[in-house]
C-alpha positions in Angstrom: 153.7 -43.7 67.5 151.2 -44.8 70.3 150.1 -41.2 70.8 149.2 -40.8 67.1 147.2 -44.0 67.2 145.3 -42.7 70.2 144.6 -39.5 68.4 143.2 -41.4 65.4 141.0 -43.4 67.6 139.6 -40.3 69.3 138.9 -38.7 66.0 137.2 -41.8 64.6 135.0 -42.3 67.7 134.3 -38.6 68.0 133.0 -38.4 64.4 130.4 -41.2 64.8 127.2 -39.7 63.4 125.0 -41.1 66.3 127.3 -39.5 68.9 126.1 -36.2 70.3 128.7 -35.8 73.1 132.3 -36.9 73.1 134.3 -37.1 76.3 136.8 -38.7 78.6 137.7 -39.3 82.2 141.0 -37.6 83.0 141.5 -39.1 86.5 144.5 -37.4 88.1 144.9 -39.9 90.9 145.1 -43.1 88.9 148.1 -45.0 87.7 151.0 -44.6 87.6 151.2 -41.5 89.9 149.1 -38.6 91.0 149.0 -35.7 88.4 148.2 -32.1 89.1 144.4 -32.0 88.9 144.2 -28.5 87.2 146.7 -29.1 84.5 145.8 -32.7 83.9 142.1 -32.0 83.5 142.6 -28.8 81.5 144.9 -30.7 79.1 142.4 -33.5 78.4 139.4 -31.1 78.3 141.2 -29.1 75.6 141.9 -32.3 73.7 138.3 -33.5 73.9 137.1 -30.0 72.8 139.4 -30.2 69.8 137.7 -33.3 68.7 134.1 -32.4 69.5 134.1 -28.7 68.6 134.7 -28.9 64.9 132.0 -31.7 64.7 129.5 -29.4 66.6 129.2 -31.9 69.4 129.2 -31.4 73.1 132.3 -32.4 75.1 132.1 -34.2 78.4 134.6 -34.5 81.2 134.2 -37.0 84.0 135.7 -35.8 87.3 137.3 -38.2 89.6 135.2 -38.8 92.7 136.6 -42.1 93.8 139.9 -43.6 95.0 140.6 -40.3 96.7 142.6 -40.3 99.9 141.4 -38.4 103.0 142.2 -34.7 102.6 142.2 -34.7 98.7 138.6 -33.7 98.4 139.5 -30.1 97.4 141.0 -31.4 94.2 137.5 -32.0 92.9 136.6 -28.3 92.8 140.0 -27.6 91.2 139.4 -30.2 88.5 135.8 -29.0 87.9 136.9 -25.4 87.5 139.8 -26.5 85.2 137.3 -28.4 83.0 134.8 -25.5 82.9 137.6 -23.0 82.1 138.9 -25.2 79.3 135.5 -25.3 77.7 133.8 -28.5 78.9 130.1 -28.4 77.9 129.2 -31.3 80.2 130.9 -32.1 83.5 130.0 -35.1 85.6 131.6 -37.3 88.3 132.4 -40.9 88.8 131.8 -42.7 91.1 128.4 -41.9 92.6 128.6 -41.3 96.4 132.4 -41.2 96.4 132.7 -44.9 95.5 130.8 -45.9 98.7 128.9 -48.7 96.8 131.9 -50.0 94.9 134.7 -51.3 97.1 137.4 -51.3 94.4 137.1 -47.6 93.9 136.2 -46.5 97.4 137.5 -43.2 98.6 138.9 -43.0 102.2 136.0 -40.7 103.1 133.3 -41.1 100.5 130.9 -38.7 102.3 133.4 -35.9 102.1 134.1 -36.7 98.5 130.4 -36.6 97.5 130.0 -33.4 99.5 132.9 -31.9 97.6 131.2 -32.9 94.3 128.0 -31.2 95.3 129.9 -28.0 96.3 131.9 -28.0 93.1 128.8 -28.5 90.9 126.8 -25.9 92.8 129.7 -23.4 92.4 129.8 -24.0 88.6 126.0 -23.8 88.3 125.9 -20.5 90.2 128.9 -19.1 88.2 131.1 -18.6 91.3 134.9 -18.8 90.9 136.4 -22.1 92.2 
């Protein structure tokens, strides 16, 4: 029941005439537990594309770049590649600078997180495999 309501909400919001791009933020290290970044992001990218595509709208995926523990920075590239491979037309990241400016979402090593975002985006832009 809850899933059907969620689906209706996405379809309603995605079909707003003033909306050019529809998206979501499938953070794999949120609550309740860590998800596999590739499968989690791919799943939600496909769902977003299923709403946006028939409406001729772009679909946007926000990649998790905050609340990441030391050593998890490689997950960013995995998630970006999964989003791109699943058809995301727009990929961005939250939070700027690995959460360095926002204590509640701070990564353990924000500099490494932000460097991983830069590498992942550069790889996508240059068309290199992840």
